[in-house]
N, C-alpha and C positions, 0 to 999 in steps of 0.2 A: 329388644324383643319386646312384644306389645303384652299388656297385662292380661288379656286373654290366652295367649300363648304360655305364661307363666303359669296361670291358673291350671292350664290342660296340663302342664307338665307336672305341677304339685300333685293333681289328680293319680296323673299314670304312675308317679313315686309311690302312690300310698298304694295304689292296686298290685303293682310288682311287689313291694314289700309284705302285702299280705297275702299275696300267691306264693313268695318264698316261704313266709310263717306256715302256710298251708302244708305245702310241702315238705317241711321239716316234721309233721306228724306222721309220716309215712315210715312206719315200724323199721326199726334196726334188724337187718339181717343176720349180721355178725356184731352185737354188740357195738363197741366204739369202734370197729374195724370198718363200718357202714358209711356210704358217701353222704353227704349233706345236699339233698336233691334242690334245696332252697338255692342252692347257688346259681343254678340254671337260669332262672329269671332274672336273678341279679346283674348276672355277667350279660346276659342278654339287653336287659334294659340300662344297663350302663355304656354299652356300646352304642345303644339308639339315640341315649339322652345326653350323651359326655359326662365329665368327672362330678360337677356338682349335684347333679340329681342322683348319679350312683351313689357316691357318698352318703346323701341322705336318703336313699331308699335302705342302704344298707346300717345304719343308724336305726331308722325306725323298725327295720328287721331285728335287729339285737334288741331294742326297747322292749318290742312284742313277746319276746322270751320270759322277760320279767311280767307284764301284764297278764299273761296265759300260764305263768308259772311252772315255764321249761327251763327253770335255771338250776345249776349244780352250784352251791354256794361254799367255798371255803372261808373265802377272806374277801374283804373289799377288793384290794388291788387284782387278785384272782378273777373275780368280775368284770372287773373295770376292762382287764386285757382280754378276756374269753368272750365277752358279751357286748362290749364296744369296739374297743380297737379291732379286734379279729372281723367284725360284721362289717365295719365302715371299711375295712379294706377291700370289700368284694367290690366296693365303687371303682376301685382302682382301674379296672377295665376300661372305663371311660377315659382315660388317656391316651386310648387308641380311637377314640370316636371318629375323630375328623379325618385321620387317616383311612380307617375303613370306610366312611360314606366316599372318599375322594376316589380310592380304589376302585368302588363296586360302580362310580358312574362313570369310570374308565372302563368296565368290565374288566379289569384285571381280576381274573378268579383265584388263581391261584397267590397272588398277591394278598387277596382279600381272605382268603381262607389263613394264611401265615400269619397275618394281623390279628384275624380272631383266636386262633392258636395262643399266640403270646398275650392276648389281652387276658385269655382264660390263665394260662399259666402264672402272670404277673399277680391278678386277684386271688386264685386259690391259694398261688405258693404264700404269697405273705400272709393272708388269713391261717393257712396252717402254720407259718411260723411264729405267728402269735400263741398259737395254740399249744405248739413244741416248747416256747420258751415258758409257757403256764405250766404246762407238763412237767419239765424239770423241776422248777420252782415250788410248784403247789402241790403235785401228784404223786412226785417221787417216790413218797413212802406207800405207795400201793405197787413199786416195783417187784416186790418178794422176790428177792435172791439177782434181781441185774439192776445193772447201775440205771439211774434214773434218766442219765442221756437215751442209753438205748431204749429202754423202755417208752419213752414220749416219742422218740424216732418212729418206733416200730407202729407205736397204735396211730400218732398223728400222721407219719408219715403213709401208711396204710389208706387211713381215711380219706388225705389230701390227694395221693395219687387216684383212688377210684373216684373222687369227685371232680377231678380233672377230667378223668375219662370219661364220667356221664356229660358234665358239661358241654367238654369239647363235640361229643357224639352229638348231642341235641343242637347244639351251634352250628356244626356243619350242615345238617339236615336245613334248617330254617335258611342258613344263608344260600343253599342252593336252590330252595323252593320259593323263598320272598325276599330277596335281597332288598327290595325297596323298604322293607321294615327299618334296616339301620339308615334309614336316609330319610327321615321324616321332614315332611314340610314345616318348617318351623311355625 
């Protein structure tokens, strides 16, 4: 990869992380149970630019929460799990980048859609697994009459499921309308 290409990828990384953060400011419509709209550009970008840049974009997105004061702080381990590990996990969709691009080149639409679905499931699933763990360990005292496991599962499971649905919906639209976006000329 040339020096100019690396610079271009780093610029795209910053842009997509900023877009994810901007979408994070969409008001929650049902409190904790709302989807994370910032996941949409992160999964799309990770499928476009692969794992390395996807993980970096997720890290930047997580760090932007600190800069913009959009964190809920209980302890250092909780913050690390929920704002570093969870957001970096969104870049895991990049594991499917090469496979998606190859199938798109072969015009295998169904396989490409399935790969995008798996990539979204991995990224969103791992992110919300981290939130679930933090929910059990750190937020369990807010369960009020239910077990911390069930509390974390319902709150994080609902938010994760809704995030997955909106991410996959947008991803399928973009894959149908602009498949070449996922196979950039390096």
